[in-house]
MOPAC internal coordinates of N, CA, C and O (Angstrom, degrees):
PM7 1SCF
backbone

  N    0.0000 0     0.00 0     0.00 0    0    0    0
  C    1.4176 1     0.00 0     0.00 0    1    0    0
  C    1.5299 1   111.03 1     0.00 0    2    1    0
  O    1.2310 1   120.63 1   148.42 1    3    2    1
  N    1.3117 1   116.40 1   -31.58 1    3    2    1
  C    1.4483 1   121.41 1   179.76 1    5    3    2
  C    1.5221 1   112.37 1   -61.27 1    6    5    3
  O    1.2310 1   121.13 1   136.55 1    7    6    5
  N    1.3282 1   115.45 1   -43.45 1    7    6    5
  C    1.4665 1   119.89 1   179.90 1    9    7    6
  C    1.5400 1   110.55 1   -64.76 1   10    9    7
  O    1.2310 1   121.43 1   140.37 1   11   10    9
  N    1.3507 1   114.87 1   -39.63 1   11   10    9
  C    1.4741 1   118.68 1   177.99 1   13   11   10
  C    1.5125 1   110.67 1   -65.64 1   14   13   11
  O    1.2310 1   120.25 1   141.13 1   15   14   13
  N    1.3057 1   117.13 1   -38.87 1   15   14   13
  C    1.4654 1   120.51 1   178.85 1   17   15   14
  C    1.5136 1   109.95 1   -63.24 1   18   17   15
  O    1.2310 1   120.30 1   136.87 1   19   18   17
  N    1.3400 1   117.03 1   -43.13 1   19   18   17
  C    1.4691 1   120.82 1   179.25 1   21   19   18
  C    1.5528 1   108.91 1   -65.29 1   22   21   19
  O    1.2310 1   119.94 1   141.71 1   23   22   21
  N    1.3118 1   117.72 1   -38.29 1   23   22   21
  C    1.4958 1   121.10 1   179.67 1   25   23   22
  C    1.4922 1   108.70 1   -64.36 1   26   25   23
  O    1.2310 1   119.14 1   133.82 1   27   26   25
  N    1.3162 1   119.25 1   -46.18 1   27   26   25
  C    1.4529 1   121.72 1   179.39 1   29   27   26
  C    1.5189 1   111.51 1   -64.42 1   30   29   27
  O    1.2310 1   120.71 1   144.20 1   31   30   29
  N    1.3289 1   116.26 1   -35.80 1   31   30   29
  C    1.4537 1   119.47 1   173.93 1   33   31   30
  C    1.5051 1   110.86 1   -59.96 1   34   33   31
  O    1.2310 1   120.58 1   134.82 1   35   34   33
  N    1.3559 1   116.49 1   -45.18 1   35   34   33
  C    1.4520 1   120.89 1   179.90 1   37   35   34
  C    1.5131 1   112.57 1   -64.07 1   38   37   35
  O    1.2310 1   120.61 1   150.28 1   39   38   37
  N    1.3276 1   116.44 1   -29.72 1   39   38   37
  C    1.4675 1   121.43 1   176.82 1   41   39   38
  C    1.5233 1   112.44 1   -82.25 1   42   41   39
  O    1.2310 1   120.68 1   173.39 1   43   42   41
  N    1.3221 1   116.30 1    -6.61 1   43   42   41
  C    1.4747 1   119.68 1   178.85 1   45   43   42
  C    1.5215 1   113.95 1    85.75 1   46   45   43
  O    1.2310 1   119.90 1  -167.82 1   47   46   45
  N    1.3205 1   117.80 1    12.18 1   47   46   45
  C    1.4689 1   121.03 1  -179.52 1   49   47   46
  C    1.5261 1   108.44 1   -94.60 1   50   49   47
  O    1.2310 1   122.09 1   -95.37 1   51   50   49
  N    1.3330 1   113.61 1    84.63 1   51   50   49
  C    1.4703 1   120.76 1  -178.30 1   53   51   50
  C    1.5112 1   112.64 1   -57.57 1   54   53   51
  O    1.2310 1   119.76 1   132.34 1   55   54   53
  N    1.3192 1   118.07 1   -47.66 1   55   54   53
  C    1.4539 1   121.93 1  -177.95 1   57   55   54
  C    1.4866 1   113.44 1   -58.35 1   58   57   55
  O    1.2310 1   120.35 1   133.49 1   59   58   57
  N    1.3405 1   116.94 1   -46.51 1   59   58   57
  C    1.4508 1   121.88 1  -178.76 1   61   59   58
  C    1.5516 1   110.72 1   -66.42 1   62   61   59
  O    1.2310 1   121.38 1   138.80 1   63   62   61
  N    1.3325 1   114.96 1   -41.20 1   63   62   61
  C    1.4548 1   119.70 1   179.26 1   65   63   62
  C    1.5046 1   112.42 1   -58.99 1   66   65   63
  O    1.2310 1   121.52 1   131.62 1   67   66   65
  N    1.3438 1   114.70 1   -48.38 1   67   66   65
  C    1.4881 1   118.48 1   179.84 1   69   67   66
  C    1.5336 1   113.00 1   -70.39 1   70   69   67
  O    1.2310 1   120.15 1   145.92 1   71   70   69
  N    1.3130 1   117.31 1   -34.08 1   71   70   69
  C    1.4723 1   119.66 1   176.91 1   73   71   70
  C    1.5318 1   110.26 1   -63.68 1   74   73   71
  O    1.2310 1   120.57 1   137.91 1   75   74   73
  N    1.3068 1   116.52 1   -42.09 1   75   74   73
  C    1.4816 1   119.16 1  -179.69 1   77   75   74
  C    1.5376 1   111.79 1   -66.62 1   78   77   75
  O    1.2310 1   119.86 1   133.99 1   79   78   77
  N    1.2932 1   117.87 1   -46.01 1   79   78   77
  C    1.4431 1   121.70 1  -175.74 1   81   79   78
  C    1.5193 1   110.01 1   -71.42 1   82   81   79
  O    1.2310 1   119.82 1   142.71 1   83   82   81
  N    1.3203 1   117.95 1   -37.29 1   83   82   81
  C    1.4593 1   120.11 1   176.81 1   85   83   82
  C    1.5376 1   110.28 1   -66.68 1   86   85   83
  O    1.2310 1   120.16 1   144.88 1   87   86   85
  N    1.3243 1   117.30 1   -35.12 1   87   86   85
  C    1.4478 1   120.61 1   174.15 1   89   87   86
  C    1.5272 1   111.56 1   -62.95 1   90   89   87
  O    1.2310 1   120.82 1   137.25 1   91   90   89
  N    1.2988 1   116.04 1   -42.75 1   91   90   89
  C    1.4578 1   120.19 1   178.54 1   93   91   90
  C    1.5312 1   111.98 1   -61.48 1   94   93   91
  O    1.2310 1   121.26 1   143.97 1   95   94   93
  N    1.3331 1   115.20 1   -36.03 1   95   94   93
  C    1.4682 1   119.90 1   179.79 1   97   95   94
  C    1.5175 1   111.08 1   -68.39 1   98   97   95
  O    1.2310 1   120.80 1   151.17 1   99   98   97
  N    1.3222 1   116.07 1   -28.83 1   99   98   97
  C    1.4678 1   120.48 1   178.75 1  101   99   98
  C    1.5407 1   108.89 1   -76.62 1  102  101   99
  O    1.2310 1   120.61 1   138.96 1  103  102  101
  N    1.2996 1   116.44 1   -41.04 1  103  102  101
  C    1.4846 1   121.54 1  -178.30 1  105  103  102
  C    1.5048 1   111.53 1   -68.68 1  106  105  103
  O    1.2310 1   120.37 1   140.72 1  107  106  105
  N    1.3836 1   116.90 1   -39.28 1  107  106  105
  C    1.4666 1   121.32 1  -177.62 1  109  107  106
  C    1.5344 1   108.43 1  -125.50 1  110  109  107
  O    1.2310 1   120.21 1  -107.62 1  111  110  109
  N    1.3119 1   117.20 1    72.38 1  111  110  109
  C    1.4860 1   117.44 1  -179.30 1  113  111  110
  C    1.5405 1   111.55 1   -71.40 1  114  113  111
  O    1.2310 1   121.15 1   -38.46 1  115  114  113
  N    1.3086 1   115.40 1   141.54 1  115  114  113
  C    1.4581 1   121.52 1  -179.00 1  117  115  114
  C    1.5337 1   111.30 1   -59.37 1  118  117  115
  O    1.2310 1   120.34 1   148.44 1  119  118  117
  N    1.3301 1   116.96 1   -31.56 1  119  118  117
  C    1.4484 1   120.37 1  -179.53 1  121  119  118
  C    1.5431 1   113.37 1   -66.15 1  122  121  119
  O    1.2310 1   120.78 1   158.21 1  123  122  121
  N    1.3234 1   116.12 1   -21.79 1  123  122  121
  C    1.4563 1   119.02 1  -178.85 1  125  123  122
  C    1.5120 1   112.48 1  -111.40 1  126  125  123
  O    1.2310 1   119.46 1   165.72 1  127  126  125
  N    1.3280 1   118.64 1   -14.28 1  127  126  125
  C    1.4520 1   121.59 1  -177.19 1  129  127  126
  C    1.5404 1   108.75 1  -142.63 1  130  129  127
  O    1.2310 1   120.86 1   -88.29 1  131  130  129
  N    1.3275 1   115.97 1    91.71 1  131  130  129
  C    1.4642 1   120.22 1  -177.74 1  133  131  130
  C    1.5394 1   112.44 1   -68.99 1  134  133  131
  O    1.2310 1   120.31 1   159.29 1  135  134  133
  N    1.3327 1   117.02 1   -20.71 1  135  134  133
  C    1.4585 1   120.09 1  -178.81 1  137  135  134
  C    1.5084 1   112.88 1   -82.00 1  138  137  135
  O    1.2310 1   120.44 1   129.01 1  139  138  137
  N    1.3430 1   116.77 1   -50.99 1  139  138  137
  C    1.4721 1   119.55 1  -178.95 1  141  139  138
  C    1.5126 1   114.35 1   -99.15 1  142  141  139
  O    1.2310 1   120.00 1   163.61 1  143  142  141
  N    1.3233 1   117.60 1   -16.39 1  143  142  141
  C    1.4709 1   121.50 1  -179.06 1  145  143  142
  C    1.5184 1   115.45 1   -55.80 1  146  145  143
  O    1.2310 1   118.93 1   143.57 1  147  146  145
  N    1.3388 1   119.64 1   -36.43 1  147  146  145
  C    1.4712 1   119.38 1  -179.57 1  149  147  146
  C    1.5461 1   113.63 1   -69.82 1  150  149  147
  O    1.2310 1   119.40 1   158.88 1  151  150  149
  N    1.3225 1   118.74 1   -21.12 1  151  150  149
  C    1.4615 1   120.94 1  -174.44 1  153  151  150
  C    1.5363 1   110.57 1   -57.26 1  154  153  151
  O    1.2310 1   119.78 1   126.43 1  155  154  153
  N    1.3791 1   118.02 1   -53.57 1  155  154  153
  C    1.4552 1   116.56 1  -179.34 1  157  155  154
  C    1.5272 1   112.91 1   -63.94 1  158  157  155
  O    1.2310 1   120.00 1   154.34 1  159  158  157
  N    1.2988 1   117.60 1   -25.66 1  159  158  157
  C    1.4796 1   120.18 1   178.11 1  161  159  158
  C    1.5212 1   109.84 1   -67.51 1  162  161  159
  O    1.2310 1   121.36 1   139.56 1  163  162  161
  N    1.3290 1   115.01 1   -40.44 1  163  162  161
  C    1.4979 1   118.24 1   178.60 1  165  163  162
  C    1.5185 1   109.24 1   -65.86 1  166  165  163
  O    1.2310 1   119.44 1   135.90 1  167  166  165
  N    1.3185 1   118.67 1   -44.10 1  167  166  165
  C    1.4476 1   121.59 1   178.05 1  169  167  166
  C    1.5287 1   111.31 1   -61.43 1  170  169  167
  O    1.2310 1   121.35 1   139.75 1  171  170  169
  N    1.3517 1   115.02 1   -40.25 1  171  170  169
  C    1.4924 1   118.98 1   175.72 1  173  171  170
  C    1.5168 1   109.77 1   -58.92 1  174  173  171
  O    1.2310 1   119.66 1   135.22 1  175  174  173
  N    1.3248 1   118.25 1   -44.78 1  175  174  173
  C    1.4747 1   120.88 1  -179.89 1  177  175  174
  C    1.5234 1   110.04 1   -59.17 1  178  177  175
  O    1.2310 1   120.12 1   136.21 1  179  178  177
  N    1.3111 1   117.37 1   -43.79 1  179  178  177
  C    1.4574 1   122.38 1  -178.74 1  181  179  178
  C    1.5130 1   111.37 1   -66.50 1  182  181  179
  O    1.2310 1   120.14 1   134.21 1  183  182  181
  N    1.3213 1   117.34 1   -45.79 1  183  182  181
  C    1.4752 1   120.53 1  -179.77 1  185  183  182
  C    1.5040 1   109.41 1   -66.76 1  186  185  183
  O    1.2310 1   118.84 1   135.19 1  187  186  185
  N    1.3032 1   119.81 1   -44.81 1  187  186  185
  C    1.4528 1   122.82 1  -178.28 1  189  187  186
  C    1.5272 1   110.63 1   -63.11 1  190  189  187
  O    1.2310 1   120.05 1   139.25 1  191  190  189
  N    1.3152 1   117.50 1   -40.75 1  191  190  189
  C    1.4338 1   121.25 1   179.65 1  193  191  190
  C    1.5403 1   110.97 1   -61.41 1  194  193  191
  O    1.2310 1   120.46 1   134.36 1  195  194  193
  N    1.2987 1   116.72 1   -45.64 1  195  194  193
  C    1.4607 1   123.41 1  -177.85 1  197  195  194
  C    1.5370 1   113.82 1   -74.19 1  198  197  195
  O    1.2310 1   120.95 1   152.42 1  199  198  197
  N    1.3253 1   115.79 1   -27.58 1  199  198  197
  C    1.4710 1   120.10 1  -174.04 1  201  199  198
  C    1.5075 1   113.71 1  -100.86 1  202  201  199
  O    1.2310 1   120.07 1  -163.92 1  203  202  201
  N    1.3380 1   117.47 1    16.08 1  203  202  201
  C    1.4577 1   121.35 1   173.56 1  205  203  202
  C    1.5144 1   115.12 1    77.58 1  206  205  203
  O    1.2310 1   119.71 1  -146.83 1  207  206  205
  N    1.3265 1   118.17 1    33.17 1  207  206  205
  C    1.4394 1   123.50 1   175.92 1  209  207  206
  C    1.5133 1   110.91 1  -120.53 1  210  209  207
  O    1.2310 1   120.69 1  -110.37 1  211  210  209
  N    1.3484 1   116.29 1    69.63 1  211  210  209
  C    1.5046 1   119.51 1  -172.18 1  213  211  210
  C    1.5348 1   112.51 1   -61.87 1  214  213  211
  O    1.2310 1   118.60 1   144.58 1  215  214  213
  N    1.3002 1   120.27 1   -35.42 1  215  214  213
  C    1.4507 1   122.94 1  -179.12 1  217  215  214
  C    1.5404 1   111.05 1   -63.12 1  218  217  215
  O    1.2310 1   121.05 1   135.46 1  219  218  217
  N    1.3216 1   115.60 1   -44.54 1  219  218  217
  C    1.4512 1   120.63 1   178.67 1  221  219  218
  C    1.5151 1   110.80 1   -67.01 1  222  221  219
  O    1.2310 1   120.84 1   138.58 1  223  222  221
  N    1.3267 1   116.00 1   -41.42 1  223  222  221
  C    1.4734 1   119.99 1   178.03 1  225  223  222
  C    1.5156 1   110.60 1   -61.18 1  226  225  223
  O    1.2310 1   120.17 1   132.70 1  227  226  225
  N    1.3138 1   117.28 1   -47.30 1  227  226  225
  C    1.4423 1   120.49 1  -178.08 1  229  227  226
  C    1.5146 1   113.47 1   -63.99 1  230  229  227
  O    1.2310 1   120.11 1   139.51 1  231  230  229
  N    1.3117 1   117.40 1   -40.49 1  231  230  229
  C    1.4608 1   121.16 1   177.05 1  233  231  230
  C    1.5373 1   111.13 1   -60.21 1  234  233  231
  O    1.2310 1   121.33 1   137.00 1  235  234  233
  N    1.3485 1   115.06 1   -43.00 1  235  234  233
  C    1.4521 1   119.20 1   178.10 1  237  235  234
  C    1.5225 1   112.21 1   -65.43 1  238  237  235
  O    1.2310 1   121.04 1   136.02 1  239  238  237
  N    1.3067 1   115.62 1   -43.98 1  239  238  237
  C    1.4820 1   120.69 1  -179.22 1  241  239  238
  C    1.5240 1   111.39 1   -63.75 1  242  241  239
  O    1.2310 1   120.65 1   138.40 1  243  242  241
  N    1.3127 1   116.37 1   -41.60 1  243  242  241
  C    1.4790 1   119.47 1   178.53 1  245  243  242
  C    1.5255 1   110.18 1   -62.78 1  246  245  243
  O    1.2310 1   120.59 1   139.47 1  247  246  245
  N    1.3094 1   116.47 1   -40.53 1  247  246  245
  C    1.4607 1   120.40 1   176.98 1  249  247  246
  C    1.5227 1   112.19 1   -61.46 1  250  249  247
  O    1.2310 1   121.07 1   131.49 1  251  250  249
  N    1.3422 1   115.56 1   -48.51 1  251  250  249
  C    1.4592 1   121.50 1  -179.00 1  253  251  250
  C    1.5228 1   113.96 1   -61.64 1  254  253  251
  O    1.2310 1   120.53 1   140.49 1  255  254  253
  N    1.2932 1   116.60 1   -39.51 1  255  254  253
  C    1.4525 1   120.06 1  -178.27 1  257  255  254
  C    1.5034 1   112.89 1   -76.53 1  258  257  255
  O    1.2310 1   120.29 1   173.17 1  259  258  257
  N    1.3571 1   117.04 1    -6.83 1  259  258  257
  C    1.4785 1   120.69 1   178.78 1  261  259  258
  C    1.5479 1   112.60 1   -97.54 1  262  261  259
  O    1.2310 1   120.01 1   175.59 1  263  262  261
  N    1.3337 1   117.59 1    -4.41 1  263  262  261
  C    1.4441 1   120.90 1  -176.67 1  265  263  262
  C    1.5235 1   111.13 1  -130.82 1  266  265  263
  O    1.2310 1   120.20 1   -27.00 1  267  266  265
  N    1.3412 1   117.22 1   153.00 1  267  266  265
  C    1.4732 1   118.18 1   172.87 1  269  267  266
  C    1.5253 1   109.40 1   -84.35 1  270  269  267
  O    1.2310 1   122.41 1   -41.38 1  271  270  269
  N    1.3481 1   112.99 1   138.62 1  271  270  269
  C    1.4871 1   118.57 1   176.71 1  273  271  270
  C    1.5122 1   109.33 1  -164.52 1  274  273  271
  O    1.2310 1   120.98 1   -16.29 1  275  274  273
  N    1.3318 1   115.74 1   163.71 1  275  274  273
  C    1.4898 1   119.80 1   173.42 1  277  275  274
  C    1.5117 1   104.87 1   -94.14 1  278  277  275
  O    1.2310 1   121.30 1   -37.11 1  279  278  277
  N    1.3183 1   115.11 1   142.89 1  279  278  277
  C    1.4936 1   120.33 1  -176.68 1  281  279  278
  C    1.4966 1   114.42 1   -61.76 1  282  281  279
  O    1.2310 1   121.31 1   -25.70 1  283  282  281
  N    1.3172 1   115.09 1   154.30 1  283  282  281
  C    1.4861 1   122.83 1  -176.73 1  285  283  282
  C    1.5344 1   111.60 1   -79.69 1  286  285  283
  O    1.2310 1   119.59 1   157.27 1  287  286  285
  N    1.3234 1   118.39 1   -22.73 1  287  286  285
  C    1.4402 1   119.71 1  -175.65 1  289  287  286
  C    1.5165 1   111.07 1   -99.06 1  290  289  287
  O    1.2310 1   119.26 1    10.39 1  291  290  289
  N    1.3124 1   119.01 1  -169.61 1  291  290  289
  C    1.4568 1   125.71 1  -176.04 1  293  291  290
  C    1.5395 1   111.31 1   -49.18 1  294  293  291
  O    1.2310 1   121.64 1   -35.97 1  295  294  293
  N    1.2952 1   114.47 1   144.03 1  295  294  293
  C    1.4698 1   122.72 1   175.50 1  297  295  294
  C    1.5313 1   113.74 1    70.37 1  298  297  295
  O    1.2310 1   119.38 1  -178.69 1  299  298  297
  N    1.3177 1   118.79 1     1.31 1  299  298  297
  C    1.4412 1   121.50 1   178.53 1  301  299  298
  C    1.5149 1   113.40 1    55.85 1  302  301  299
  O    1.2310 1   119.97 1  -138.80 1  303  302  301
  N    1.3027 1   117.67 1    41.20 1  303  302  301
  C    1.4505 1   122.15 1   180.00 1  305  303  302
  C    1.5221 1   107.81 1   -91.28 1  306  305  303
  O    1.2310 1   119.65 1   -62.09 1  307  306  305
  N    1.3228 1   118.27 1   117.91 1  307  306  305
  C    1.4685 1   119.18 1   179.21 1  309  307  306
  C    1.4994 1   112.32 1   -73.83 1  310  309  307
  O    1.2310 1   120.56 1   -22.31 1  311  310  309
  N    1.2953 1   116.53 1   157.69 1  311  310  309
  C    1.4671 1   121.00 1   175.12 1  313  311  310
  C    1.4970 1   108.29 1   -69.23 1  314  313  311
  O    1.2310 1   121.34 1   -44.97 1  315  314  313
  N    1.3308 1   115.04 1   135.03 1  315  314  313
  C    1.4617 1   124.06 1   176.01 1  317  315  314
  C    1.5292 1   107.11 1  -132.30 1  318  317  315
  O    1.2310 1   119.72 1   -14.57 1  319  318  317
  N    1.3297 1   118.13 1   165.43 1  319  318  317
  C    1.4604 1   117.50 1   175.56 1  321  319  318
  C    1.5366 1   113.27 1   -55.10 1  322  321  319
  O    1.2310 1   121.41 1   141.37 1  323  322  321
  N    1.3549 1   114.91 1   -38.63 1  323  322  321
  C    1.4704 1   117.71 1   179.41 1  325  323  322
  C    1.5356 1   111.53 1   -65.17 1  326  325  323
  O    1.2310 1   119.57 1   137.21 1  327  326  325
  N    1.3123 1   118.42 1   -42.79 1  327  326  325
  C    1.4422 1   121.10 1   178.88 1  329  327  326
  C    1.5510 1   110.72 1   -66.77 1  330  329  327
  O    1.2310 1   119.53 1   144.66 1  331  330  329
  N    1.3111 1   118.49 1   -35.34 1  331  330  329
  C    1.4627 1   119.53 1   177.26 1  333  331  330
  C    1.5070 1   110.86 1   -60.93 1  334  333  331
  O    1.2310 1   119.92 1   144.75 1  335  334  333
  N    1.3155 1   117.75 1   -35.25 1  335  334  333
  C    1.4490 1   122.11 1   179.62 1  337  335  334
  C    1.5465 1   111.53 1   -68.44 1  338  337  335
  O    1.2310 1   120.67 1   154.05 1  339  338  337
  N    1.3209 1   116.33 1   -25.95 1  339  338  337
  C    1.4734 1   120.35 1  -174.68 1  341  339  338
  C    1.5426 1   114.16 1  -101.34 1  342  341  339
  O    1.2310 1   119.85 1   152.20 1  343  342  341
  N    1.2861 1   117.89 1   -27.80 1  343  342  341
  C    1.4661 1   121.09 1  -171.24 1  345  343  342
  C    1.5342 1   111.28 1   -74.29 1  346  345  343
  O    1.2310 1   119.32 1   -62.05 1  347  346  345
  N    1.3509 1   118.89 1   117.95 1  347  346  345
  C    1.4426 1   121.45 1  -178.79 1  349  347  346
  C    1.5009 1   114.81 1   -64.84 1  350  349  347
  O    1.2310 1   119.36 1   163.35 1  351  350  349
  N    1.3409 1   118.82 1   -16.65 1  351  350  349
  C    1.4516 1   119.12 1   179.55 1  353  351  350
  C    1.5456 1   110.48 1   -65.70 1  354  353  351
  O    1.2310 1   120.87 1   159.50 1  355  354  353
  N    1.3212 1   115.95 1   -20.50 1  355  354  353
  C    1.4838 1   118.01 1  -178.33 1  357  355  354
  C    1.5213 1   111.66 1   -99.83 1  358  357  355
  O    1.2310 1   119.74 1  -168.29 1  359  358  357
  N    1.3363 1   118.10 1    11.71 1  359  358  357
  C    1.4469 1   120.69 1   177.61 1  361  359  358
  C    1.5134 1   114.44 1   -52.09 1  362  361  359
  O    1.2310 1   119.69 1   139.61 1  363  362  361
  N    1.3344 1   118.19 1   -40.39 1  363  362  361
  C    1.4706 1   118.28 1   179.49 1  365  363  362
  C    1.5415 1   115.31 1   -60.62 1  366  365  363
  O    1.2310 1   120.37 1   162.87 1  367  366  365
  N    1.3247 1   116.90 1   -17.13 1  367  366  365
  C    1.4702 1   121.37 1  -178.22 1  369  367  366
  C    1.5056 1   112.97 1   -96.91 1  370  369  367
  O    1.2310 1   119.57 1   174.87 1  371  370  369
  N    1.3110 1   118.43 1    -5.13 1  371  370  369
  C    1.4701 1   121.86 1  -171.63 1  373  371  370
  C    1.5099 1   115.48 1   -53.05 1  374  373  371
  O    1.2310 1   120.55 1   142.16 1  375  374  373
  N    1.3104 1   116.55 1   -37.84 1  375  374  373
  C    1.4729 1   121.19 1  -178.30 1  377  375  374
  C    1.5230 1   114.79 1   -86.09 1  378  377  375
  O    1.2310 1   120.44 1   178.04 1  379  378  377
  N    1.3197 1   116.76 1    -1.96 1  379  378  377
  C    1.4438 1   122.25 1   179.74 1  381  379  378
  C    1.5288 1   109.27 1   -79.58 1  382  381  379
  O    1.2310 1   119.17 1   -60.62 1  383  382  381
  N    1.3540 1   119.19 1   119.38 1  383  382  381
  C    1.4342 1   120.98 1  -178.97 1  385  383  382
  C    1.5361 1   114.62 1   -54.37 1  386  385  383
  O    1.2310 1   120.74 1   146.70 1  387  386  385
  N    1.3284 1   116.19 1   -33.30 1  387  386  385
  C    1.4840 1   119.79 1   177.81 1  389  387  386
  C    1.5036 1   111.12 1   -65.29 1  390  389  387
  O    1.2310 1   120.86 1   140.86 1  391  390  389
  N    1.3391 1   115.96 1   -39.14 1  391  390  389
  C    1.4811 1   119.57 1   178.96 1  393  391  390
  C    1.5200 1   109.43 1   -71.08 1  394  393  391
  O    1.2310 1   120.36 1   140.33 1  395  394  393
  N    1.2925 1   116.92 1   -39.67 1  395  394  393
  C    1.4828 1   119.19 1   178.61 1  397  395  394
  C    1.5303 1   110.90 1   -60.42 1  398  397  395
  O    1.2310 1   120.36 1   137.03 1  399  398  397
  N    1.3324 1   116.91 1   -42.97 1  399  398  397
  C    1.4392 1   121.57 1   177.82 1  401  399  398
  C    1.5256 1   112.21 1   -64.26 1  402  401  399
  O    1.2310 1   121.50 1   135.35 1  403  402  401
  N    1.3460 1   114.74 1   -44.65 1  403  402  401
  C    1.4638 1   119.63 1   179.74 1  405  403  402
  C    1.5110 1   112.23 1   -64.75 1  406  405  403
  O    1.2310 1   119.94 1   136.02 1  407  406  405
  N    1.2811 1   117.71 1   -43.98 1  407  406  405
  C    1.4686 1   120.92 1  -178.35 1  409  407  406
  C    1.5516 1   113.90 1   -74.60 1  410  409  407
  O    1.2310 1   121.36 1   165.27 1  411  410  409
  N    1.3024 1   115.01 1   -14.73 1  411  410  409
  C    1.4559 1   119.75 1   177.31 1  413  411  410
  C    1.5336 1   112.79 1   -90.93 1  414  413  411
  O    1.2310 1   121.01 1   165.31 1  415  414  413
  N    1.3396 1   115.68 1   -14.69 1  415  414  413
  C    1.4710 1   120.30 1  -174.55 1  417  415  414
  C    1.5190 1   109.92 1   -70.49 1  418  417  415
  O    1.2310 1   120.88 1   -26.51 1  419  418  417
  N    1.3145 1   115.91 1   153.49 1  419  418  417
  C    1.4519 1   122.26 1   177.90 1  421  419  418
  C    1.5020 1   108.50 1   -75.64 1  422  421  419
  O    1.2310 1   118.93 1   -31.22 1  423  422  421
  N    1.3254 1   119.64 1   148.78 1  423  422  421
  C    1.4268 1   120.79 1   176.48 1  425  423  422
  C    1.5153 1   112.45 1   -59.87 1  426  425  423
  O    1.2310 1   121.23 1   -34.31 1  427  426  425
  N    1.3232 1   115.25 1   145.69 1  427  426  425
  C    1.4788 1   119.86 1  -177.98 1  429  427  426
  C    1.5204 1   108.70 1  -100.18 1  430  429  427
  O    1.2310 1   120.10 1   180.00 1  431  430  429

């Protein structure tokens, strides 16, 4: 579902992208699956950042940076403050003071 959500995001279909990723979060809730549960949250952060939903993106990023997990995308690289500074998917958040603080923080 995450790949489909990212595809719909790329096509500009905000409603479909959020519907897919929210569905994935229901199917694999982090409270019941600590291994796979973070994946939809990362995709939510990416979709929300690109689709003009900074509050949703920031809430997801704050959650992800507070827990250990393997990343949702290739190579299983989790989001870290350093990766947030480099990943172009988060460019829309660069001027947000919350994002600046989060991406400047030391890894936990």
